[in-house]
N, CA, C, O and CB atoms as a CASP TS submission, in Angstrom:
PFRMAT TS
TARGET T0000
AUTHOR 0000-0000-0000
METHOD Language model
MODEL 1
PARENT N/A
ATOM      1  N   UNK     1       0.812  -1.202   0.000  1.00  0.00           N
ATOM      2  CA  UNK     1       0.000   0.000   0.000  1.00  0.00           C
ATOM      3  C   UNK     1       0.858   1.269   0.000  1.00  0.00           C
ATOM      4  O   UNK     1       0.484   2.269  -0.614  1.00  0.00           O
ATOM      5  CB  UNK     1      -0.925  -0.004   1.201  1.00  0.00           C
ATOM      6  N   UNK     2       1.985   1.233   0.674  1.00  0.00           N
ATOM      7  CA  UNK     2       2.851   2.409   0.717  1.00  0.00           C
ATOM      8  C   UNK     2       3.344   2.773  -0.674  1.00  0.00           C
ATOM      9  O   UNK     2       3.448   3.954  -1.009  1.00  0.00           O
ATOM     10  CB  UNK     2       4.040   2.166   1.648  1.00  0.00           C
ATOM     11  N   UNK     3       3.651   1.757  -1.494  1.00  0.00           N
ATOM     12  CA  UNK     3       4.098   2.025  -2.862  1.00  0.00           C
ATOM     13  C   UNK     3       3.048   2.790  -3.644  1.00  0.00           C
ATOM     14  O   UNK     3       3.371   3.728  -4.372  1.00  0.00           O
ATOM     15  CB  UNK     3       4.432   0.722  -3.579  1.00  0.00           C
ATOM     16  N   UNK     4       1.791   2.394  -3.497  1.00  0.00           N
ATOM     17  CA  UNK     4       0.700   3.070  -4.199  1.00  0.00           C
ATOM     18  C   UNK     4       0.562   4.498  -3.696  1.00  0.00           C
ATOM     19  O   UNK     4       0.403   5.427  -4.488  1.00  0.00           O
ATOM     20  CB  UNK     4      -0.627   2.306  -4.014  1.00  0.00           C
ATOM     21  N   UNK     5       0.622   4.673  -2.386  1.00  0.00           N
ATOM     22  CA  UNK     5       0.491   6.011  -1.803  1.00  0.00           C
ATOM     23  C   UNK     5       1.587   6.948  -2.307  1.00  0.00           C
ATOM     24  O   UNK     5       1.359   8.148  -2.459  1.00  0.00           O
ATOM     25  CB  UNK     5       0.535   5.931  -0.271  1.00  0.00           C
ATOM     26  N   UNK     6       2.759   6.409  -2.563  1.00  0.00           N
ATOM     27  CA  UNK     6       3.862   7.239  -3.036  1.00  0.00           C
ATOM     28  C   UNK     6       3.829   7.479  -4.541  1.00  0.00           C
ATOM     29  O   UNK     6       4.294   8.521  -5.004  1.00  0.00           O
ATOM     30  CB  UNK     6       5.167   6.604  -2.662  1.00  0.00           C
ATOM     31  N   UNK     7       3.298   6.551  -5.303  1.00  0.00           N
ATOM     32  CA  UNK     7       3.363   6.628  -6.765  1.00  0.00           C
ATOM     33  C   UNK     7       2.145   7.232  -7.455  1.00  0.00           C
ATOM     34  O   UNK     7       2.278   7.747  -8.565  1.00  0.00           O
ATOM     35  CB  UNK     7       3.576   5.282  -7.301  1.00  0.00           C
ATOM     36  N   UNK     8       0.954   7.187  -6.836  1.00  0.00           N
ATOM     37  CA  UNK     8      -0.225   7.635  -7.576  1.00  0.00           C
ATOM     38  C   UNK     8      -0.123   9.093  -8.032  1.00  0.00           C
ATOM     39  O   UNK     8      -0.624   9.412  -9.111  1.00  0.00           O
ATOM     40  CB  UNK     8      -1.460   7.459  -6.721  1.00  0.00           C
ATOM     41  N   UNK     9       0.506  10.002  -7.257  1.00  0.00           N
ATOM     42  CA  UNK     9       0.587  11.376  -7.766  1.00  0.00           C
ATOM     43  C   UNK     9       1.369  11.490  -9.073  1.00  0.00           C
ATOM     44  O   UNK     9       1.031  12.313  -9.924  1.00  0.00           O
ATOM     45  CB  UNK     9       1.222  12.266  -6.728  1.00  0.00           C
ATOM     46  N   UNK    10       2.417  10.670  -9.242  1.00  0.00           N
ATOM     47  CA  UNK    10       3.173  10.679 -10.503  1.00  0.00           C
ATOM     48  C   UNK    10       2.293  10.214 -11.649  1.00  0.00           C
ATOM     49  O   UNK    10       2.304  10.807 -12.728  1.00  0.00           O
ATOM     50  CB  UNK    10       4.426   9.784 -10.399  1.00  0.00           C
ATOM     51  N   UNK    11       1.526   9.143 -11.414  1.00  0.00           N
ATOM     52  CA  UNK    11       0.644   8.625 -12.461  1.00  0.00           C
ATOM     53  C   UNK    11      -0.439   9.641 -12.799  1.00  0.00           C
ATOM     54  O   UNK    11      -0.762   9.841 -13.970  1.00  0.00           O
ATOM     55  CB  UNK    11       0.007   7.294 -12.024  1.00  0.00           C
ATOM     56  N   UNK    12      -0.994  10.277 -11.786  1.00  0.00           N
ATOM     57  CA  UNK    12      -2.034  11.277 -12.032  1.00  0.00           C
ATOM     58  C   UNK    12      -1.471  12.473 -12.792  1.00  0.00           C
ATOM     59  O   UNK    12      -2.098  12.964 -13.732  1.00  0.00           O
ATOM     60  CB  UNK    12      -2.658  11.739 -10.707  1.00  0.00           C
ATOM     61  N   UNK    13      -0.287  12.945 -12.387  1.00  0.00           N
ATOM     62  CA  UNK    13       0.322  14.087 -13.068  1.00  0.00           C
ATOM     63  C   UNK    13       0.571  13.771 -14.542  1.00  0.00           C
ATOM     64  O   UNK    13       0.383  14.633 -15.400  1.00  0.00           O
ATOM     65  CB  UNK    13       1.638  14.482 -12.380  1.00  0.00           C
ATOM     66  N   UNK    14       0.991  12.549 -14.837  1.00  0.00           N
ATOM     67  CA  UNK    14       1.266  12.160 -16.222  1.00  0.00           C
ATOM     68  C   UNK    14      -0.001  11.986 -17.043  1.00  0.00           C
ATOM     69  O   UNK    14       0.048  12.017 -18.272  1.00  0.00           O
ATOM     70  CB  UNK    14       2.063  10.878 -16.250  1.00  0.00           C
ATOM     71  N   UNK    15      -1.138  11.803 -16.376  1.00  0.00           N
ATOM     72  CA  UNK    15      -2.389  11.503 -17.075  1.00  0.00           C
ATOM     73  C   UNK    15      -3.524  12.475 -16.740  1.00  0.00           C
ATOM     74  O   UNK    15      -4.690  12.192 -17.015  1.00  0.00           O
ATOM     75  CB  UNK    15      -2.824  10.100 -16.745  1.00  0.00           C
ATOM     76  N   UNK    16      -3.183  13.603 -16.156  1.00  0.00           N
ATOM     77  CA  UNK    16      -4.187  14.570 -15.706  1.00  0.00           C
ATOM     78  C   UNK    16      -5.142  14.992 -16.820  1.00  0.00           C
ATOM     79  O   UNK    16      -6.346  15.099 -16.585  1.00  0.00           O
ATOM     80  CB  UNK    16      -3.502  15.794 -15.139  1.00  0.00           C
ATOM     81  N   UNK    17      -4.635  15.233 -18.018  1.00  0.00           N
ATOM     82  CA  UNK    17      -5.508  15.661 -19.125  1.00  0.00           C
ATOM     83  C   UNK    17      -6.529  14.588 -19.479  1.00  0.00           C
ATOM     84  O   UNK    17      -7.671  14.906 -19.809  1.00  0.00           O
ATOM     85  CB  UNK    17      -4.672  16.007 -20.362  1.00  0.00           C
ATOM     86  N   UNK    18      -6.132  13.335 -19.415  1.00  0.00           N
ATOM     87  CA  UNK    18      -7.027  12.226 -19.734  1.00  0.00           C
ATOM     88  C   UNK    18      -8.031  11.978 -18.612  1.00  0.00           C
ATOM     89  O   UNK    18      -9.222  11.799 -18.868  1.00  0.00           O
ATOM     90  CB  UNK    18      -6.221  10.957 -20.002  1.00  0.00           C
ATOM     91  N   UNK    19      -7.552  11.969 -17.371  1.00  0.00           N
ATOM     92  CA  UNK    19      -8.388  11.630 -16.217  1.00  0.00           C
ATOM     93  C   UNK    19      -9.331  12.772 -15.854  1.00  0.00           C
ATOM     94  O   UNK    19     -10.491  12.535 -15.516  1.00  0.00           O
ATOM     95  CB  UNK    19      -7.513  11.277 -15.015  1.00  0.00           C
ATOM     96  N   UNK    20      -8.842  14.007 -15.923  1.00  0.00           N
ATOM     97  CA  UNK    20      -9.647  15.150 -15.538  1.00  0.00           C
ATOM     98  C   UNK    20      -9.383  15.562 -14.101  1.00  0.00           C
ATOM     99  O   UNK    20      -8.385  15.143 -13.514  1.00  0.00           O
ATOM    100  CB  UNK    20     -11.111  14.843 -15.727  1.00  0.00           C
ATOM    101  N   UNK    21     -10.253  16.371 -13.527  1.00  0.00           N
ATOM    102  CA  UNK    21      -9.982  16.959 -12.220  1.00  0.00           C
ATOM    103  C   UNK    21     -10.124  16.002 -11.028  1.00  0.00           C
ATOM    104  O   UNK    21      -9.689  16.338  -9.927  1.00  0.00           O
ATOM    105  CB  UNK    21     -10.888  18.107 -12.020  1.00  0.00           C
ATOM    106  N   UNK    22     -10.709  14.845 -11.219  1.00  0.00           N
ATOM    107  CA  UNK    22     -10.925  13.918 -10.105  1.00  0.00           C
ATOM    108  C   UNK    22     -10.006  12.705 -10.253  1.00  0.00           C
ATOM    109  O   UNK    22     -10.284  11.820 -11.061  1.00  0.00           O
ATOM    110  CB  UNK    22     -12.412  13.469 -10.043  1.00  0.00           C
ATOM    111  N   UNK    23      -8.904  12.650  -9.476  1.00  0.00           N
ATOM    112  CA  UNK    23      -7.972  11.538  -9.618  1.00  0.00           C
ATOM    113  C   UNK    23      -8.557  10.198  -9.170  1.00  0.00           C
ATOM    114  O   UNK    23      -7.960   9.151  -9.421  1.00  0.00           O
ATOM    115  CB  UNK    23      -6.724  11.826  -8.834  1.00  0.00           C
ATOM    116  N   UNK    24      -9.708  10.219  -8.515  1.00  0.00           N
ATOM    117  CA  UNK    24     -10.365   8.979  -8.079  1.00  0.00           C
ATOM    118  C   UNK    24     -11.266   8.385  -9.156  1.00  0.00           C
ATOM    119  O   UNK    24     -11.834   7.310  -8.959  1.00  0.00           O
ATOM    120  CB  UNK    24     -11.179   9.237  -6.824  1.00  0.00           C
ATOM    121  N   UNK    25     -11.406   9.066 -10.285  1.00  0.00           N
ATOM    122  CA  UNK    25     -12.331   8.609 -11.320  1.00  0.00           C
ATOM    123  C   UNK    25     -11.570   8.257 -12.597  1.00  0.00           C
ATOM    124  O   UNK    25     -11.247   9.125 -13.408  1.00  0.00           O
ATOM    125  CB  UNK    25     -13.395   9.688 -11.610  1.00  0.00           C
ATOM    126  N   UNK    26     -11.292   6.962 -12.754  1.00  0.00           N
ATOM    127  CA  UNK    26     -10.685   6.449 -13.973  1.00  0.00           C
ATOM    128  C   UNK    26     -11.743   5.580 -14.638  1.00  0.00           C
ATOM    129  O   UNK    26     -12.280   4.661 -14.020  1.00  0.00           O
ATOM    130  CB  UNK    26      -9.351   5.642 -13.683  1.00  0.00           C
ATOM    131  N   UNK    27     -12.035   5.870 -15.886  1.00  0.00           N
ATOM    132  CA  UNK    27     -13.113   5.189 -16.589  1.00  0.00           C
ATOM    133  C   UNK    27     -12.607   3.991 -17.383  1.00  0.00           C
ATOM    134  O   UNK    27     -11.457   3.975 -17.821  1.00  0.00           O
ATOM    135  CB  UNK    27     -13.823   6.155 -17.512  1.00  0.00           C
ATOM    136  N   UNK    28     -13.463   2.988 -17.569  1.00  0.00           N
ATOM    137  CA  UNK    28     -13.081   1.844 -18.395  1.00  0.00           C
ATOM    138  C   UNK    28     -12.677   2.310 -19.794  1.00  0.00           C
ATOM    139  O   UNK    28     -13.322   3.177 -20.384  1.00  0.00           O
ATOM    140  CB  UNK    28     -14.239   0.825 -18.480  1.00  0.00           C
ATOM    141  N   UNK    29     -11.623   1.733 -20.301  1.00  0.00           N
ATOM    142  CA  UNK    29     -11.168   2.060 -21.641  1.00  0.00           C
ATOM    143  C   UNK    29     -10.119   3.162 -21.690  1.00  0.00           C
ATOM    144  O   UNK    29      -9.463   3.330 -22.718  1.00  0.00           O
ATOM    145  CB  UNK    29     -12.326   2.456 -22.467  1.00  0.00           C
ATOM    146  N   UNK    30      -9.943   3.914 -20.615  1.00  0.00           N
ATOM    147  CA  UNK    30      -8.904   4.937 -20.607  1.00  0.00           C
ATOM    148  C   UNK    30      -7.544   4.251 -20.594  1.00  0.00           C
ATOM    149  O   UNK    30      -7.318   3.321 -19.819  1.00  0.00           O
ATOM    150  CB  UNK    30      -9.061   5.890 -19.383  1.00  0.00           C
ATOM    151  N   UNK    31      -6.650   4.708 -21.444  1.00  0.00           N
ATOM    152  CA  UNK    31      -5.307   4.146 -21.513  1.00  0.00           C
ATOM    153  C   UNK    31      -4.340   5.146 -20.902  1.00  0.00           C
ATOM    154  O   UNK    31      -4.076   6.207 -21.469  1.00  0.00           O
ATOM    155  CB  UNK    31      -4.908   3.803 -22.982  1.00  0.00           C
ATOM    156  N   UNK    32      -3.816   4.789 -19.735  1.00  0.00           N
ATOM    157  CA  UNK    32      -2.924   5.680 -19.007  1.00  0.00           C
ATOM    158  C   UNK    32      -1.504   5.594 -19.547  1.00  0.00           C
ATOM    159  O   UNK    32      -1.042   4.533 -19.966  1.00  0.00           O
ATOM    160  CB  UNK    32      -2.940   5.349 -17.521  1.00  0.00           C
ATOM    161  N   UNK    33      -0.819   6.741 -19.529  1.00  0.00           N
ATOM    162  CA  UNK    33       0.592   6.797 -19.898  1.00  0.00           C
ATOM    163  C   UNK    33       1.422   6.469 -18.662  1.00  0.00           C
ATOM    164  O   UNK    33       1.074   6.868 -17.551  1.00  0.00           O
ATOM    165  CB  UNK    33       0.975   8.200 -20.481  1.00  0.00           C
ATOM    166  N   UNK    34       2.509   5.750 -18.857  1.00  0.00           N
ATOM    167  CA  UNK    34       3.437   5.464 -17.768  1.00  0.00           C
ATOM    168  C   UNK    34       4.264   6.724 -17.543  1.00  0.00           C
ATOM    169  O   UNK    34       4.844   7.255 -18.490  1.00  0.00           O
ATOM    170  CB  UNK    34       4.354   4.216 -18.091  1.00  0.00           C
ATOM    171  N   UNK    35       4.329   7.214 -16.294  1.00  0.00           N
ATOM    172  CA  UNK    35       5.117   8.427 -16.048  1.00  0.00           C
ATOM    173  C   UNK    35       6.609   8.149 -16.206  1.00  0.00           C
ATOM    174  O   UNK    35       7.082   7.044 -15.938  1.00  0.00           O
ATOM    175  CB  UNK    35       4.829   8.979 -14.641  1.00  0.00           C
ATOM    176  N   UNK    36       7.329   9.157 -16.639  1.00  0.00           N
ATOM    177  CA  UNK    36       8.779   9.030 -16.775  1.00  0.00           C
ATOM    178  C   UNK    36       9.390   8.788 -15.397  1.00  0.00           C
ATOM    179  O   UNK    36       8.966   9.400 -14.416  1.00  0.00           O
ATOM    180  CB  UNK    36       9.394  10.302 -17.439  1.00  0.00           C
ATOM    181  N   UNK    37      10.362   7.918 -15.318  1.00  0.00           N
ATOM    182  CA  UNK    37      10.957   7.527 -14.041  1.00  0.00           C
ATOM    183  C   UNK    37      11.699   8.673 -13.370  1.00  0.00           C
ATOM    184  O   UNK    37      11.786   8.718 -12.143  1.00  0.00           O
ATOM    185  CB  UNK    37      11.899   6.365 -14.244  1.00  0.00           C
ATOM    186  N   UNK    38      12.231   9.595 -14.154  1.00  0.00           N
ATOM    187  CA  UNK    38      13.047  10.665 -13.576  1.00  0.00           C
ATOM    188  C   UNK    38      12.271  11.952 -13.301  1.00  0.00           C
ATOM    189  O   UNK    38      12.863  12.960 -12.916  1.00  0.00           O
ATOM    190  CB  UNK    38      14.192  10.968 -14.493  1.00  0.00           C
ATOM    191  N   UNK    39      10.963  11.927 -13.494  1.00  0.00           N
ATOM    192  CA  UNK    39      10.149  13.120 -13.268  1.00  0.00           C
ATOM    193  C   UNK    39       9.416  12.983 -11.940  1.00  0.00           C
ATOM    194  O   UNK    39       8.604  12.072 -11.780  1.00  0.00           O
ATOM    195  CB  UNK    39       9.142  13.339 -14.432  1.00  0.00           C
ATOM    196  N   UNK    40       9.686  13.873 -10.982  1.00  0.00           N
ATOM    197  CA  UNK    40       8.977  13.787  -9.703  1.00  0.00           C
ATOM    198  C   UNK    40       7.525  14.192  -9.860  1.00  0.00           C
ATOM    199  O   UNK    40       7.179  14.961 -10.757  1.00  0.00           O
ATOM    200  CB  UNK    40       9.653  14.667  -8.652  1.00  0.00           C
ATOM    201  N   UNK    41       6.686  13.679  -8.996  1.00  0.00           N
ATOM    202  CA  UNK    41       5.259  14.010  -9.018  1.00  0.00           C
ATOM    203  C   UNK    41       5.056  15.416  -8.481  1.00  0.00           C
ATOM    204  O   UNK    41       5.768  15.870  -7.585  1.00  0.00           O
ATOM    205  CB  UNK    41       4.436  12.989  -8.191  1.00  0.00           C
ATOM    206  N   UNK    42       4.079  16.085  -9.043  1.00  0.00           N
ATOM    207  CA  UNK    42       3.642  17.340  -8.445  1.00  0.00           C
ATOM    208  C   UNK    42       2.880  16.954  -7.181  1.00  0.00           C
ATOM    209  O   UNK    42       2.285  15.878  -7.116  1.00  0.00           O
ATOM    210  CB  UNK    42       2.748  18.205  -9.444  1.00  0.00           C
ATOM    211  N   UNK    43       2.896  17.798  -6.214  1.00  0.00           N
ATOM    212  CA  UNK    43       2.100  17.522  -5.022  1.00  0.00           C
ATOM    213  C   UNK    43       0.645  17.749  -5.387  1.00  0.00           C
ATOM    214  O   UNK    43       0.251  18.861  -5.738  1.00  0.00           O
ATOM    215  CB  UNK    43       2.533  18.422  -3.807  1.00  0.00           C
ATOM    216  N   UNK    44      -0.139  16.712  -5.306  1.00  0.00           N
ATOM    217  CA  UNK    44      -1.539  16.758  -5.701  1.00  0.00           C
ATOM    218  C   UNK    44      -2.400  16.668  -4.455  1.00  0.00           C
ATOM    219  O   UNK    44      -2.256  15.739  -3.661  1.00  0.00           O
ATOM    220  CB  UNK    44      -1.882  15.616  -6.696  1.00  0.00           C
ATOM    221  N   UNK    45      -3.284  17.619  -4.282  1.00  0.00           N
ATOM    222  CA  UNK    45      -4.250  17.613  -3.189  1.00  0.00           C
ATOM    223  C   UNK    45      -5.574  17.187  -3.781  1.00  0.00           C
ATOM    224  O   UNK    45      -6.201  17.976  -4.487  1.00  0.00           O
ATOM    225  CB  UNK    45      -4.355  19.016  -2.483  1.00  0.00           C
ATOM    226  N   UNK    46      -6.039  15.940  -3.518  1.00  0.00           N
ATOM    227  CA  UNK    46      -7.283  15.459  -4.122  1.00  0.00           C
ATOM    228  C   UNK    46      -8.486  16.348  -3.838  1.00  0.00           C
ATOM    229  O   UNK    46      -9.368  16.474  -4.687  1.00  0.00           O
ATOM    230  CB  UNK    46      -7.573  14.076  -3.636  1.00  0.00           C
ATOM    231  N   UNK    47      -8.538  16.965  -2.668  1.00  0.00           N
ATOM    232  CA  UNK    47      -9.661  17.848  -2.338  1.00  0.00           C
ATOM    233  C   UNK    47      -9.648  19.062  -3.257  1.00  0.00           C
ATOM    234  O   UNK    47     -10.698  19.481  -3.744  1.00  0.00           O
ATOM    235  CB  UNK    47      -9.599  18.293  -0.851  1.00  0.00           C
ATOM    236  N   UNK    48      -8.481  19.625  -3.496  1.00  0.00           N
ATOM    237  CA  UNK    48      -8.373  20.777  -4.371  1.00  0.00           C
ATOM    238  C   UNK    48      -8.690  20.386  -5.815  1.00  0.00           C
ATOM    239  O   UNK    48      -9.368  21.129  -6.525  1.00  0.00           O
ATOM    240  CB  UNK    48      -6.973  21.390  -4.276  1.00  0.00           C
ATOM    241  N   UNK    49      -8.206  19.236  -6.244  1.00  0.00           N
ATOM    242  CA  UNK    49      -8.446  18.790  -7.610  1.00  0.00           C
ATOM    243  C   UNK    49      -9.930  18.564  -7.846  1.00  0.00           C
ATOM    244  O   UNK    49     -10.442  18.931  -8.904  1.00  0.00           O
ATOM    245  CB  UNK    49      -7.661  17.512  -7.905  1.00  0.00           C
ATOM    246  N   UNK    50     -10.639  17.967  -6.885  1.00  0.00           N
ATOM    247  CA  UNK    50     -12.057  17.700  -7.040  1.00  0.00           C
ATOM    248  C   UNK    50     -12.881  18.982  -7.111  1.00  0.00           C
ATOM    249  O   UNK    50     -13.968  18.999  -7.689  1.00  0.00           O
ATOM    250  CB  UNK    50     -12.543  16.839  -5.903  1.00  0.00           C
ATOM    251  N   UNK    51     -12.362  20.043  -6.527  1.00  0.00           N
ATOM    252  CA  UNK    51     -13.091  21.314  -6.511  1.00  0.00           C
ATOM    253  C   UNK    51     -13.003  22.036  -7.848  1.00  0.00           C
ATOM    254  O   UNK    51     -13.784  22.954  -8.098  1.00  0.00           O
ATOM    255  CB  UNK    51     -12.556  22.213  -5.407  1.00  0.00           C
ATOM    256  N   UNK    52     -12.086  21.651  -8.698  1.00  0.00           N
ATOM    257  CA  UNK    52     -11.926  22.332  -9.997  1.00  0.00           C
ATOM    258  C   UNK    52     -13.074  22.045 -10.920  1.00  0.00           C
ATOM    259  O   UNK    52     -13.097  22.537 -12.048  1.00  0.00           O
ATOM    260  CB  UNK    52     -10.632  21.918 -10.665  1.00  0.00           C
TER
END
């Protein structure tokens, strides 16, 4: 679980345009891009993202 907690912001940052403002909502059929290994995640606040 710790791995997921640390990595999801990188995945969300790499796929924000596809996923949209709610990082908890990934739809069937969406194809996510693998984030680059050397790019750190932006700090993502899910509450702030959902408010957009």
